[in-house]
PyMOL commands that place a pseudoatom at each C-alpha (Angstrom):
pseudoatom trace, name=CA, resn=MET, resi=1, chain=A, elem=C, hetatm=0, pos=[1.466, -8.785, -6.137]
pseudoatom trace, name=CA, resn=HIS, resi=2, chain=A, elem=C, hetatm=0, pos=[-1.694, -6.718, -6.139]
pseudoatom trace, name=CA, resn=GLU, resi=3, chain=A, elem=C, hetatm=0, pos=[-2.206, -4.006, -8.742]
pseudoatom trace, name=CA, resn=LYS, resi=4, chain=A, elem=C, hetatm=0, pos=[-4.773, -1.176, -8.841]
pseudoatom trace, name=CA, resn=LYS, resi=5, chain=A, elem=C, hetatm=0, pos=[-5.235, 1.278, -11.691]
pseudoatom trace, name=CA, resn=ILE, resi=6, chain=A, elem=C, hetatm=0, pos=[-6.031, 4.828, -10.565]
pseudoatom trace, name=CA, resn=GLN, resi=7, chain=A, elem=C, hetatm=0, pos=[-7.301, 7.672, -12.716]
pseudoatom trace, name=CA, resn=LEU, resi=8, chain=A, elem=C, hetatm=0, pos=[-5.455, 10.922, -11.996]
pseudoatom trace, name=CA, resn=ARG, resi=9, chain=A, elem=C, hetatm=0, pos=[-7.779, 13.745, -10.963]
pseudoatom trace, name=CA, resn=TRP, resi=10, chain=A, elem=C, hetatm=0, pos=[-7.538, 17.489, -11.435]
pseudoatom trace, name=CA, resn=ARG, resi=11, chain=A, elem=C, hetatm=0, pos=[-7.791, 17.934, -7.669]
pseudoatom trace, name=CA, resn=ASP, resi=12, chain=A, elem=C, hetatm=0, pos=[-4.531, 15.895, -7.265]
pseudoatom trace, name=CA, resn=MET, resi=13, chain=A, elem=C, hetatm=0, pos=[-2.546, 18.660, -9.013]
pseudoatom trace, name=CA, resn=ASP, resi=14, chain=A, elem=C, hetatm=0, pos=[-0.608, 21.382, -7.286]
pseudoatom trace, name=CA, resn=ALA, resi=15, chain=A, elem=C, hetatm=0, pos=[0.257, 24.900, -8.432]
pseudoatom trace, name=CA, resn=TYR, resi=16, chain=A, elem=C, hetatm=0, pos=[3.175, 23.506, -10.526]
pseudoatom trace, name=CA, resn=GLY, resi=17, chain=A, elem=C, hetatm=0, pos=[0.810, 21.348, -12.578]
pseudoatom trace, name=CA, resn=HIS, resi=18, chain=A, elem=C, hetatm=0, pos=[1.962, 17.999, -11.249]
pseudoatom trace, name=CA, resn=VAL, resi=19, chain=A, elem=C, hetatm=0, pos=[0.542, 15.558, -8.679]
pseudoatom trace, name=CA, resn=ASN, resi=20, chain=A, elem=C, hetatm=0, pos=[1.239, 16.883, -5.190]
pseudoatom trace, name=CA, resn=ASN, resi=21, chain=A, elem=C, hetatm=0, pos=[3.642, 14.692, -3.215]
pseudoatom trace, name=CA, resn=ALA, resi=22, chain=A, elem=C, hetatm=0, pos=[1.060, 14.184, -0.429]
pseudoatom trace, name=CA, resn=VAL, resi=23, chain=A, elem=C, hetatm=0, pos=[-1.385, 12.689, -2.884]
pseudoatom trace, name=CA, resn=PHE, resi=24, chain=A, elem=C, hetatm=0, pos=[1.040, 9.839, -3.544]
pseudoatom trace, name=CA, resn=LEU, resi=25, chain=A, elem=C, hetatm=0, pos=[0.207, 8.637, -0.048]
pseudoatom trace, name=CA, resn=ASN, resi=26, chain=A, elem=C, hetatm=0, pos=[-3.477, 8.345, -1.066]
pseudoatom trace, name=CA, resn=TYR, resi=27, chain=A, elem=C, hetatm=0, pos=[-2.602, 6.305, -4.133]
pseudoatom trace, name=CA, resn=LEU, resi=28, chain=A, elem=C, hetatm=0, pos=[-0.397, 3.951, -2.130]
pseudoatom trace, name=CA, resn=GLU, resi=29, chain=A, elem=C, hetatm=0, pos=[-3.054, 3.627, 0.589]
pseudoatom trace, name=CA, resn=GLU, resi=30, chain=A, elem=C, hetatm=0, pos=[-5.769, 2.709, -1.888]
pseudoatom trace, name=CA, resn=CYS, resi=31, chain=A, elem=C, hetatm=0, pos=[-3.682, -0.141, -3.260]
pseudoatom trace, name=CA, resn=ARG, resi=32, chain=A, elem=C, hetatm=0, pos=[-2.287, -1.314, 0.100]
pseudoatom trace, name=CA, resn=ASP, resi=33, chain=A, elem=C, hetatm=0, pos=[-5.780, -1.349, 1.683]
pseudoatom trace, name=CA, resn=GLU, resi=34, chain=A, elem=C, hetatm=0, pos=[-7.062, -3.514, -1.183]
pseudoatom trace, name=CA, resn=TRP, resi=35, chain=A, elem=C, hetatm=0, pos=[-4.096, -5.836, -0.760]
pseudoatom trace, name=CA, resn=VAL, resi=36, chain=A, elem=C, hetatm=0, pos=[-4.667, -6.179, 3.009]
pseudoatom trace, name=CA, resn=GLN, resi=37, chain=A, elem=C, hetatm=0, pos=[-8.394, -6.838, 2.420]
pseudoatom trace, name=CA, resn=LYS, resi=38, chain=A, elem=C, hetatm=0, pos=[-7.696, -9.436, -0.306]
pseudoatom trace, name=CA, resn=THR, resi=39, chain=A, elem=C, hetatm=0, pos=[-4.927, -11.163, 1.665]
pseudoatom trace, name=CA, resn=LEU, resi=40, chain=A, elem=C, hetatm=0, pos=[-6.135, -11.044, 5.293]
pseudoatom trace, name=CA, resn=GLY, resi=41, chain=A, elem=C, hetatm=0, pos=[-9.830, -10.239, 4.946]
pseudoatom trace, name=CA, resn=ARG, resi=42, chain=A, elem=C, hetatm=0, pos=[-10.891, -13.882, 4.996]
pseudoatom trace, name=CA, resn=VAL, resi=43, chain=A, elem=C, hetatm=0, pos=[-9.626, -14.388, 8.547]
pseudoatom trace, name=CA, resn=GLY, resi=44, chain=A, elem=C, hetatm=0, pos=[-10.411, -11.141, 10.312]
pseudoatom trace, name=CA, resn=ASP, resi=45, chain=A, elem=C, hetatm=0, pos=[-11.400, -7.512, 10.324]
pseudoatom trace, name=CA, resn=THR, resi=46, chain=A, elem=C, hetatm=0, pos=[-8.897, -5.606, 8.212]
pseudoatom trace, name=CA, resn=TRP, resi=47, chain=A, elem=C, hetatm=0, pos=[-10.143, -2.274, 9.523]
pseudoatom trace, name=CA, resn=ASP, resi=48, chain=A, elem=C, hetatm=0, pos=[-7.935, -2.988, 12.508]
pseudoatom trace, name=CA, resn=PHE, resi=49, chain=A, elem=C, hetatm=0, pos=[-4.741, -2.974, 10.419]
pseudoatom trace, name=CA, resn=VAL, resi=50, chain=A, elem=C, hetatm=0, pos=[-3.188, 0.495, 10.667]
pseudoatom trace, name=CA, resn=LEU, resi=51, chain=A, elem=C, hetatm=0, pos=[-0.228, 2.181, 9.041]
pseudoatom trace, name=CA, resn=ALA, resi=52, chain=A, elem=C, hetatm=0, pos=[2.778, 2.594, 11.349]
pseudoatom trace, name=CA, resn=HIS, resi=53, chain=A, elem=C, hetatm=0, pos=[5.396, 3.688, 8.787]
pseudoatom trace, name=CA, resn=VAL, resi=54, chain=A, elem=C, hetatm=0, pos=[5.702, 4.731, 5.187]
pseudoatom trace, name=CA, resn=GLY, resi=55, chain=A, elem=C, hetatm=0, pos=[8.734, 5.873, 3.215]
pseudoatom trace, name=CA, resn=ILE, resi=56, chain=A, elem=C, hetatm=0, pos=[8.579, 7.105, -0.386]
pseudoatom trace, name=CA, resn=ASP, resi=57, chain=A, elem=C, hetatm=0, pos=[11.285, 7.659, -2.948]
pseudoatom trace, name=CA, resn=PHE, resi=58, chain=A, elem=C, hetatm=0, pos=[9.993, 9.938, -5.742]
pseudoatom trace, name=CA, resn=ARG, resi=59, chain=A, elem=C, hetatm=0, pos=[11.493, 9.118, -9.144]
pseudoatom trace, name=CA, resn=LYS, resi=60, chain=A, elem=C, hetatm=0, pos=[9.421, 11.037, -11.746]
pseudoatom trace, name=CA, resn=GLU, resi=61, chain=A, elem=C, hetatm=0, pos=[6.615, 13.589, -11.677]
pseudoatom trace, name=CA, resn=LEU, resi=62, chain=A, elem=C, hetatm=0, pos=[3.031, 12.878, -12.714]
pseudoatom trace, name=CA, resn=THR, resi=63, chain=A, elem=C, hetatm=0, pos=[0.841, 15.346, -14.583]
pseudoatom trace, name=CA, resn=LEU, resi=64, chain=A, elem=C, hetatm=0, pos=[-2.794, 15.225, -15.564]
pseudoatom trace, name=CA, resn=ASP, resi=65, chain=A, elem=C, hetatm=0, pos=[-1.689, 14.260, -19.065]
pseudoatom trace, name=CA, resn=ASP, resi=66, chain=A, elem=C, hetatm=0, pos=[-0.504, 10.918, -17.693]
pseudoatom trace, name=CA, resn=GLY, resi=67, chain=A, elem=C, hetatm=0, pos=[-4.204, 10.049, -17.254]
pseudoatom trace, name=CA, resn=GLU, resi=68, chain=A, elem=C, hetatm=0, pos=[-3.968, 6.781, -15.317]
pseudoatom trace, name=CA, resn=ILE, resi=69, chain=A, elem=C, hetatm=0, pos=[-1.372, 5.033, -13.199]
pseudoatom trace, name=CA, resn=ALA, resi=70, chain=A, elem=C, hetatm=0, pos=[-0.713, 1.500, -11.976]
pseudoatom trace, name=CA, resn=VAL, resi=71, chain=A, elem=C, hetatm=0, pos=[-0.038, 1.110, -8.252]
pseudoatom trace, name=CA, resn=ARG, resi=72, chain=A, elem=C, hetatm=0, pos=[1.373, -2.196, -7.023]
pseudoatom trace, name=CA, resn=CYS, resi=73, chain=A, elem=C, hetatm=0, pos=[1.698, -3.656, -3.557]
pseudoatom trace, name=CA, resn=ARG, resi=74, chain=A, elem=C, hetatm=0, pos=[3.399, -6.859, -2.420]
pseudoatom trace, name=CA, resn=LEU, resi=75, chain=A, elem=C, hetatm=0, pos=[4.312, -8.457, 0.863]
pseudoatom trace, name=CA, resn=ASP, resi=76, chain=A, elem=C, hetatm=0, pos=[7.940, -7.883, 1.835]
pseudoatom trace, name=CA, resn=GLY, resi=77, chain=A, elem=C, hetatm=0, pos=[7.902, -9.685, 5.177]
pseudoatom trace, name=CA, resn=TYR, resi=78, chain=A, elem=C, hetatm=0, pos=[6.286, -9.827, 8.603]
pseudoatom trace, name=CA, resn=GLY, resi=79, chain=A, elem=C, hetatm=0, pos=[7.225, -9.914, 12.212]
pseudoatom trace, name=CA, resn=ARG, resi=80, chain=A, elem=C, hetatm=0, pos=[5.484, -10.777, 15.465]
pseudoatom trace, name=CA, resn=SER, resi=81, chain=A, elem=C, hetatm=0, pos=[3.073, -7.841, 15.203]
pseudoatom trace, name=CA, resn=SER, resi=82, chain=A, elem=C, hetatm=0, pos=[3.832, -6.099, 11.918]
pseudoatom trace, name=CA, resn=VAL, resi=83, chain=A, elem=C, hetatm=0, pos=[3.519, -6.557, 8.166]
pseudoatom trace, name=CA, resn=ARG, resi=84, chain=A, elem=C, hetatm=0, pos=[6.021, -4.973, 5.731]
pseudoatom trace, name=CA, resn=THR, resi=85, chain=A, elem=C, hetatm=0, pos=[5.001, -4.143, 2.180]
pseudoatom trace, name=CA, resn=ARG, resi=86, chain=A, elem=C, hetatm=0, pos=[6.723, -2.776, -0.882]
pseudoatom trace, name=CA, resn=GLU, resi=87, chain=A, elem=C, hetatm=0, pos=[4.780, -0.588, -3.242]
pseudoatom trace, name=CA, resn=GLU, resi=88, chain=A, elem=C, hetatm=0, pos=[5.405, 1.193, -6.506]
pseudoatom trace, name=CA, resn=ILE, resi=89, chain=A, elem=C, hetatm=0, pos=[3.642, 3.665, -8.761]
pseudoatom trace, name=CA, resn=ARG, resi=90, chain=A, elem=C, hetatm=0, pos=[4.159, 3.415, -12.490]
pseudoatom trace, name=CA, resn=LYS, resi=91, chain=A, elem=C, hetatm=0, pos=[2.892, 5.223, -15.509]
pseudoatom trace, name=CA, resn=LEU, resi=92, chain=A, elem=C, hetatm=0, pos=[1.037, 2.946, -17.889]
pseudoatom trace, name=CA, resn=ASP, resi=93, chain=A, elem=C, hetatm=0, pos=[4.081, 2.919, -20.200]
pseudoatom trace, name=CA, resn=GLY, resi=94, chain=A, elem=C, hetatm=0, pos=[6.014, 1.258, -17.368]
pseudoatom trace, name=CA, resn=THR, resi=95, chain=A, elem=C, hetatm=0, pos=[7.960, 4.336, -16.174]
pseudoatom trace, name=CA, resn=LEU, resi=96, chain=A, elem=C, hetatm=0, pos=[8.687, 4.065, -12.445]
pseudoatom trace, name=CA, resn=VAL, resi=97, chain=A, elem=C, hetatm=0, pos=[7.315, 7.124, -10.664]
pseudoatom trace, name=CA, resn=ALA, resi=98, chain=A, elem=C, hetatm=0, pos=[7.754, 6.236, -6.989]
pseudoatom trace, name=CA, resn=GLU, resi=99, chain=A, elem=C, hetatm=0, pos=[8.826, 3.381, -4.725]
pseudoatom trace, name=CA, resn=SER, resi=100, chain=A, elem=C, hetatm=0, pos=[7.566, 2.900, -1.206]
pseudoatom trace, name=CA, resn=GLU, resi=101, chain=A, elem=C, hetatm=0, pos=[7.975, 0.727, 1.844]
pseudoatom trace, name=CA, resn=SER, resi=102, chain=A, elem=C, hetatm=0, pos=[5.293, 0.487, 4.461]
pseudoatom trace, name=CA, resn=VAL, resi=103, chain=A, elem=C, hetatm=0, pos=[4.644, -1.189, 7.801]
pseudoatom trace, name=CA, resn=VAL, resi=104, chain=A, elem=C, hetatm=0, pos=[1.133, -1.951, 8.954]
pseudoatom trace, name=CA, resn=VAL, resi=105, chain=A, elem=C, hetatm=0, pos=[0.276, -3.349, 12.353]
pseudoatom trace, name=CA, resn=PRO, resi=106, chain=A, elem=C, hetatm=0, pos=[-2.817, -5.203, 13.603]
pseudoatom trace, name=CA, resn=ARG, resi=107, chain=A, elem=C, hetatm=0, pos=[-4.581, -3.231, 16.294]
pseudoatom trace, name=CA, resn=ASP, resi=108, chain=A, elem=C, hetatm=0, pos=[-6.626, -4.593, 19.193]
pseudoatom trace, name=CA, resn=ALA, resi=109, chain=A, elem=C, hetatm=0, pos=[-10.011, -2.853, 18.815]
pseudoatom trace, name=CA, resn=GLN, resi=110, chain=A, elem=C, hetatm=0, pos=[-10.596, -2.920, 22.590]
pseudoatom trace, name=CA, resn=THR, resi=111, chain=A, elem=C, hetatm=0, pos=[-7.290, -1.405, 23.744]
pseudoatom trace, name=CA, resn=GLY, resi=112, chain=A, elem=C, hetatm=0, pos=[-6.319, 0.573, 20.652]
pseudoatom trace, name=CA, resn=ARG, resi=113, chain=A, elem=C, hetatm=0, pos=[-2.819, -0.903, 20.918]
pseudoatom trace, name=CA, resn=SER, resi=114, chain=A, elem=C, hetatm=0, pos=[-0.963, -3.130, 18.515]
pseudoatom trace, name=CA, resn=ARG, resi=115, chain=A, elem=C, hetatm=0, pos=[-1.440, -6.866, 18.903]
pseudoatom trace, name=CA, resn=PRO, resi=116, chain=A, elem=C, hetatm=0, pos=[0.472, -9.932, 17.718]
pseudoatom trace, name=CA, resn=LEU, resi=117, chain=A, elem=C, hetatm=0, pos=[-0.492, -11.486, 14.407]
pseudoatom trace, name=CA, resn=THR, resi=118, chain=A, elem=C, hetatm=0, pos=[-2.725, -14.510, 14.851]
pseudoatom trace, name=CA, resn=ASP, resi=119, chain=A, elem=C, hetatm=0, pos=[-1.586, -17.977, 13.780]
pseudoatom trace, name=CA, resn=GLU, resi=120, chain=A, elem=C, hetatm=0, pos=[-4.092, -17.800, 10.880]
pseudoatom trace, name=CA, resn=GLU, resi=121, chain=A, elem=C, hetatm=0, pos=[-2.718, -14.403, 9.732]
pseudoatom trace, name=CA, resn=ARG, resi=122, chain=A, elem=C, hetatm=0, pos=[0.864, -15.703, 9.903]
pseudoatom trace, name=CA, resn=ALA, resi=123, chain=A, elem=C, hetatm=0, pos=[-0.019, -18.806, 7.869]
pseudoatom trace, name=CA, resn=ILE, resi=124, chain=A, elem=C, hetatm=0, pos=[-1.603, -16.659, 5.166]
pseudoatom trace, name=CA, resn=LEU, resi=125, chain=A, elem=C, hetatm=0, pos=[1.367, -14.293, 5.102]
pseudoatom trace, name=CA, resn=GLU, resi=126, chain=A, elem=C, hetatm=0, pos=[3.765, -17.231, 4.902]
pseudoatom trace, name=CA, resn=ASP, resi=127, chain=A, elem=C, hetatm=0, pos=[1.819, -18.629, 1.952]
pseudoatom trace, name=CA, resn=GLU, resi=128, chain=A, elem=C, hetatm=0, pos=[1.898, -15.182, 0.312]
pseudoatom trace, name=CA, resn=LEU, resi=129, chain=A, elem=C, hetatm=0, pos=[5.691, -14.999, 0.740]
pseudoatom trace, name=CA, resn=SER, resi=130, chain=A, elem=C, hetatm=0, pos=[6.162, -18.481, -0.658]
pseudoatom trace, name=CA, resn=ALA, resi=131, chain=A, elem=C, hetatm=0, pos=[4.029, -17.710, -3.700]
pseudoatom trace, name=CA, resn=GLY, resi=132, chain=A, elem=C, hetatm=0, pos=[5.607, -14.402, -4.475]
for i in range(1, 132): cmd.bond("trace and resi %d" % i, "trace and resi %d" % (i + 1))
show_as sticks, trace
zoom trace
């Protein structure tokens, strides 16, 4: 599991004084991108992994007073040409704020279309699943 601490910013707040729901996507993306880079960066260009799906369940609100959050990302599984992750956002006291599931796909830079995972990528993902 990969964890990233993120400082809440005034600009993340909405008119109600809590973090806008759309900003949660940014928090999740920052952590997921780091996870993809850490996990698959040694065998290829991770810029070509793109988000195909994300679903978020909001559990608690965040306010500027919360200060900093912990965002976590882990591998949930993979297919022929997709990688499924599970993510969560927690306050530093451990309170669950949001849960998410995402699907990223490797993209062929020449065609702009999805491509199958390489044997190297699959081996790394299998190792990650076994370890986790």
